[in-house]
C-alpha positions as semicolon CSV with decimal commas, in nm:
position;residue;x (nm);y (nm);z (nm)
1;X;0,007;-0,009;0,002
2;X;0,142;0,340;-0,076
3;X;0,244;0,555;0,208
4;X;0,020;0,847;0,324
5;X;0,193;1,190;0,332
6;X;0,017;1,481;0,527
7;X;0,203;1,826;0,537
8;X;0,207;1,981;0,866
9;X;0,142;2,328;0,706
10;X;-0,161;2,514;0,834
11;X;-0,428;2,579;0,576
12;X;-0,560;2,915;0,455
13;X;-0,231;3,113;0,477
14;X;-0,194;3,047;0,861
15;X;0,174;2,932;0,818
16;X;0,345;3,172;1,043
17;X;0,630;3,144;1,297
18;X;0,485;3,386;1,544
19;X;0,195;3,325;1,770
20;X;-0,103;3,458;1,563
21;X;-0,307;3,572;1,877
22;X;-0,678;3,483;1,809
23;X;-0,952;3,394;2,051
24;X;-0,811;3,032;2,072
25;X;-0,483;3,145;2,187
26;X;-0,630;3,374;2,459
27;X;-0,850;3,091;2,593
28;X;-0,547;2,856;2,578
29;X;-0,352;3,093;2,773
30;X;-0,606;3,150;3,033
31;X;-0,653;2,767;3,072
32;X;-0,283;2,748;3,103
33;X;-0,253;2,993;3,371
34;X;-0,548;2,843;3,575
35;X;-0,391;2,488;3,570
36;X;-0,045;2,614;3,656
37;X;-0,193;2,797;3,965
38;X;-0,449;2,540;4,055
39;X;-0,226;2,240;4,041
40;X;0,084;2,403;4,189
41;X;-0,143;2,472;4,509
42;X;-0,253;2,109;4,519
43;X;0,117;2,001;4,514
44;X;0,221;2,272;4,765
45;X;-0,053;2,178;4,988
46;X;0,048;1,814;4,983
47;X;0,395;1,870;5,084
48;X;0,317;2,142;5,361
49;X;0,070;1,901;5,527
50;X;0,217;1,581;5,653
51;X;-0,118;1,451;5,754
52;X;-0,241;1,449;5,397
53;X;0,035;1,210;5,259
54;X;-0,157;0,902;5,229
55;X;-0,169;0,667;4,924
56;X;-0,489;0,831;4,762
57;X;-0,341;1,185;4,793
58;X;0,018;1,079;4,679
59;X;-0,155;0,956;4,338
60;X;-0,362;1,279;4,334
61;X;-0,057;1,473;4,354
62;X;0,098;1,273;4,068
63;X;-0,203;1,357;3,888
64;X;-0,166;1,732;3,973
65;X;0,204;1,718;3,850
66;X;0,096;1,574;3,513
67;X;-0,176;1,832;3,476
68;X;0,091;2,101;3,581
69;X;0,325;1,997;3,319
70;X;0,025;1,988;3,061
71;X;-0,070;2,355;3,153
72;X;0,292;2,471;3,135
73;X;0,301;2,340;2,775
74;X;-0,016;2,495;2,680
75;X;0,131;2,823;2,695
76;X;0,132;2,970;2,344
77;X;0,470;2,998;2,206
78;X;0,622;3,081;1,842
79;X;0,665;2,764;1,637
80;X;0,926;2,712;1,358
81;X;0,758;2,640;1,030
82;X;1,038;2,643;0,796
83;X;1,425;2,675;0,791
84;X;1,467;2,400;1,050
85;X;1,826;2,289;1,069
86;X;1,890;1,974;0,861
87;X;2,082;1,789;1,131
88;X;2,003;1,615;1,459
89;X;1,847;1,938;1,607
90;X;1,604;1,963;1,327
91;X;1,494;1,596;1,388
92;X;1,472;1,643;1,762
93;X;1,254;1,968;1,713
94;X;1,015;1,804;1,474
95;X;0,988;1,457;1,656
96;X;0,964;1,604;2,016
97;X;0,888;1,975;2,023
98;X;0,691;2,064;1,724
99;X;0,433;1,767;1,758
100;X;0,413;1,853;2,145
101;X;0,540;1,494;2,231
102;X;0,611;1,595;2,585
103;X;0,275;1,740;2,646
104;X;0,103;1,440;2,501
105;X;0,312;1,218;2,734
106;X;0,203;1,430;3,061
107;X;-0,163;1,396;2,934
108;X;-0,134;1,024;2,891
109;X;0,022;1,013;3,248
110;X;-0,278;1,208;3,381
111;X;-0,527;0,941;3,222
112;X;-0,351;0,663;3,361
113;X;-0,287;0,813;3,704
114;X;-0,673;0,876;3,731
115;X;-0,735;0,538;3,636
116;X;-0,492;0,405;3,914
117;X;-0,665;0,641;4,159
118;X;-1,009;0,460;4,066
119;X;-0,845;0,118;4,110
120;X;-0,681;0,217;4,447
121;X;-0,998;0,337;4,613
122;X;-1,186;0,017;4,474
123;X;-0,935;-0,206;4,631
124;X;-0,914;0,008;4,965
125;X;-1,304;-0,021;5,014
126;X;-1,384;-0,351;4,855
127;X;-1,079;-0,564;4,936
128;X;-0,912;-0,385;5,233
129;X;-0,698;-0,684;5,313
130;X;-0,562;-0,721;4,963
131;X;-0,532;-0,351;4,946
132;X;-0,282;-0,342;5,222
133;X;-0,071;-0,586;5,031
134;X;-0,091;-0,426;4,683
135;X;-0,059;-0,054;4,801
136;X;0,195;-0,091;5,084
137;X;0,362;0,224;5,195
138;X;0,642;0,239;4,910
139;X;0,422;0,094;4,629
140;X;0,239;0,436;4,502
141;X;0,574;0,571;4,408
142;X;0,641;0,276;4,196
143;X;0,295;0,299;4,055
144;X;0,361;0,654;3,954
145;X;0,698;0,544;3,798
146;X;0,535;0,288;3,619
147;X;0,260;0,508;3,485
148;X;0,533;0,744;3,332
149;X;0,717;0,456;3,174
150;X;0,395;0,337;3,023
151;X;0,280;0,673;2,913
152;X;0,625;0,739;2,731
153;X;0,602;0,412;2,557
154;X;0,260;0,476;2,437
155;X;0,372;0,807;2,270
156;X;0,696;0,680;2,096
157;X;0,515;0,655;1,781
158;X;0,593;1,019;1,685
159;X;0,946;0,905;1,631
160;X;0,833;0,718;1,342
161;X;0,574;0,955;1,159
162;X;0,737;1,315;1,211
163;X;1,037;1,412;0,987
164;X;1,231;1,717;0,891
165;X;1,188;1,728;0,517
166;X;1,366;2,022;0,348
167;X;1,373;2,241;0,666
168;X;0,996;2,186;0,735
169;X;0,832;1,933;0,991
170;X;0,623;1,693;0,801
171;X;0,396;1,428;0,916
172;X;0,444;1,098;0,700
173;X;0,244;0,790;0,775
174;X;0,420;0,467;0,653
175;X;0,090;0,351;0,525
176;X;-0,284;0,387;0,550
177;X;-0,293;0,043;0,765
178;X;-0,031;0,168;0,991
179;X;-0,235;0,487;1,055
180;X;-0,559;0,306;1,108
181;X;-0,422;0,036;1,326
182;X;-0,231;0,312;1,546
183;X;-0,536;0,515;1,572
184;X;-0,764;0,228;1,693
185;X;-0,499;0,090;1,932
186;X;-0,429;0,435;2,085
187;X;-0,804;0,517;2,106
188;X;-0,866;0,194;2,294
189;X;-0,561;0,195;2,517
190;X;-0,550;0,574;2,620
191;X;-0,930;0,643;2,631
192;X;-1,184;0,345;2,603
193;X;-1,007;0,121;2,832
194;X;-0,940;0,372;3,101
195;X;-1,302;0,501;3,085
196;X;-1,425;0,153;3,129
197;X;-1,200;0,068;3,432
198;X;-1,288;0,406;3,587
199;X;-1,654;0,367;3,561
200;X;-1,660;0,010;3,673
201;X;-1,456;0,061;3,974
202;X;-1,649;0,364;4,067
203;X;-1,985;0,180;4,047
204;X;-1,840;-0,116;4,224
205;X;-1,704;0,108;4,497
206;X;-2,033;0,303;4,541
207;X;-2,233;-0,025;4,561
208;X;-1,998;-0,160;4,828
209;X;-2,017;0,167;5,042
210;X;-2,400;0,159;5,003
211;X;-2,392;-0,202;5,123
212;X;-2,175;-0,122;5,417
213;X;-2,386;0,177;5,514
214;X;-2,714;-0,050;5,494
215;X;-2,559;-0,299;5,715
216;X;-2,454;-0,039;5,984
217;X;-2,807;0,119;5,964
218;X;-2,960;-0,231;6,023
219;X;-2,732;-0,268;6,340
220;X;-2,833;0,073;6,455
221;X;-2,480;0,169;6,457
222;X;-2,493;0,515;6,281
223;X;-2,332;0,699;6,566
224;X;-2,007;0,474;6,565
225;X;-1,676;0,603;6,450
226;X;-1,696;0,329;6,185
227;X;-2,014;0,487;6,023
228;X;-1,848;0,832;6,034
229;X;-1,532;0,693;5,857
230;X;-1,777;0,537;5,595
231;X;-1,933;0,878;5,533
232;X;-1,599;1,023;5,494
233;X;-1,509;0,766;5,232
234;X;-1,842;0,819;5,056
235;X;-1,747;1,192;5,018
236;X;-1,410;1,094;4,873
237;X;-1,563;0,863;4,624
238;X;-1,836;1,137;4,521
239;X;-1,541;1,382;4,472
240;X;-1,353;1,128;4,249
241;X;-1,660;1,046;4,054
242;X;-1,710;1,394;3,958
243;X;-1,339;1,402;3,866
244;X;-1,396;1,116;3,635
245;X;-1,713;1,227;3,492
246;X;-1,542;1,573;3,405
247;X;-1,267;1,379;3,246
248;X;-1,504;1,174;3,019
249;X;-1,702;1,482;2,931
250;X;-1,379;1,695;2,854
251;X;-1,197;1,434;2,646
252;X;-1,467;1,248;2,456
253;X;-1,509;1,506;2,178
254;X;-1,144;1,545;2,131
255;X;-1,071;1,171;2,138
256;X;-1,354;1,079;1,906
257;X;-1,271;1,349;1,663
258;X;-0,888;1,251;1,642
259;X;-1,010;0,898;1,617
260;X;-1,223;0,976;1,310
261;X;-0,934;1,142;1,154
262;X;-0,695;0,851;1,209
263;X;-0,925;0,597;1,054
264;X;-1,026;0,808;0,766
265;X;-1,373;0,907;0,846
266;X;-1,286;1,288;0,873
267;X;-1,031;1,461;0,643
268;X;-0,698;1,614;0,794
269;X;-0,823;1,975;0,763
270;X;-1,089;1,904;1,030
271;X;-0,811;1,909;1,288
272;X;-0,772;2,290;1,208
273;X;-1,161;2,348;1,195
274;X;-1,312;2,578;1,454
275;X;-1,528;2,281;1,585
276;X;-1,219;2,061;1,658
277;X;-1,028;2,348;1,827
278;X;-1,334;2,383;2,062
279;X;-1,292;2,013;2,131
280;X;-0,932;2,070;2,203
281;X;-0,995;2,359;2,423
282;X;-1,250;2,152;2,621
283;X;-1,010;1,885;2,666
284;X;-0,746;2,122;2,792
285;X;-1,000;2,247;3,056
286;X;-0,952;1,917;3,221
287;X;-0,596;1,992;3,309
288;X;-0,714;2,271;3,523
289;X;-1,052;2,141;3,645
290;X;-0,946;1,896;3,932
291;X;-0,820;2,163;4,181
292;X;-1,147;2,355;4,135
293;X;-1,340;2,032;4,202
294;X;-1,132;1,969;4,520
295;X;-1,211;2,326;4,625
296;X;-1,590;2,280;4,588
297;X;-1,613;1,913;4,705
298;X;-1,340;1,850;4,972
299;X;-1,362;2,041;5,300
300;X;-1,000;1,938;5,409
301;X;-0,856;2,071;5,087
302;X;-1,042;2,396;5,151
303;X;-0,919;2,407;5,500
304;X;-0,549;2,334;5,391
305;X;-0,590;2,611;5,110
306;X;-0,709;2,874;5,365
307;X;-0,446;2,780;5,606
308;X;-0,186;2,801;5,313
309;X;-0,301;3,158;5,230
310;X;-0,296;3,264;5,616
311;X;0,058;3,140;5,631
312;X;-0,002;2,859;5,881
313;X;0,160;2,502;5,867
314;X;-0,005;2,169;5,962
315;X;-0,317;2,080;5,782
316;X;-0,604;1,836;5,757
317;X;-0,580;1,460;5,801
């Protein structure tokens, strides 16, 4: 099958090295600033409050780190369109910088980390004994490292499709079969499978919590510390469920649109259309949404945030 070549040139005369400040760039910058500030606060609160250093919060900080990096790379910067050096520097630029390889790695880390948070809460509530074995004190660090390794591996394909051709970054698919196979694989691995795992584990966790609460009410044990702990767990699960739903709402249009391009349902120009740009902005909003959700749904986070601005140490347990 003949190779498919898609030039990276922007259509309709938009081929410029400098940032062409449009409504899209201003919204992108606003999301970047919001994401940087919000996720930086989450990370700072975690490290300033020793009592918050549990497994769930460590994974949430890993999520905040990934979202912070994504937000940093959302800041609009000038892009080299032509005149790129014909050496290893030019190849590095096209394969890593121009195609936003690092940003997509951090986005993938965010998706996989959120998936691990869902699994962690499911095991903690449904299988507490197994949970203590799987998520021992040092395990979350290795989980986060593993997530980064897998995320890097999932995005190495850019090395094989982006090239420096005559001083211009050009996207070249080896074949239509390669493009379609890669598109289907990535859509399933980076979106569909994580969404299924998140939804399944959250539904199972909620059912377990309701069952435990019902048993305590039957024993008229609603004033016990066990029931209070159960209610606290329910609030955490409610917050994480909102985080998952927000992720699905934000990323579904972008992922479906890009999947449509890779399998040939929509043309390449669709990636530069106003509709798809709106899908991308909605997806980017997810990188700054989680700190907002924490502020509204987590009283301990609000208290820690208040203490931070008041200059007090310590924090919620």
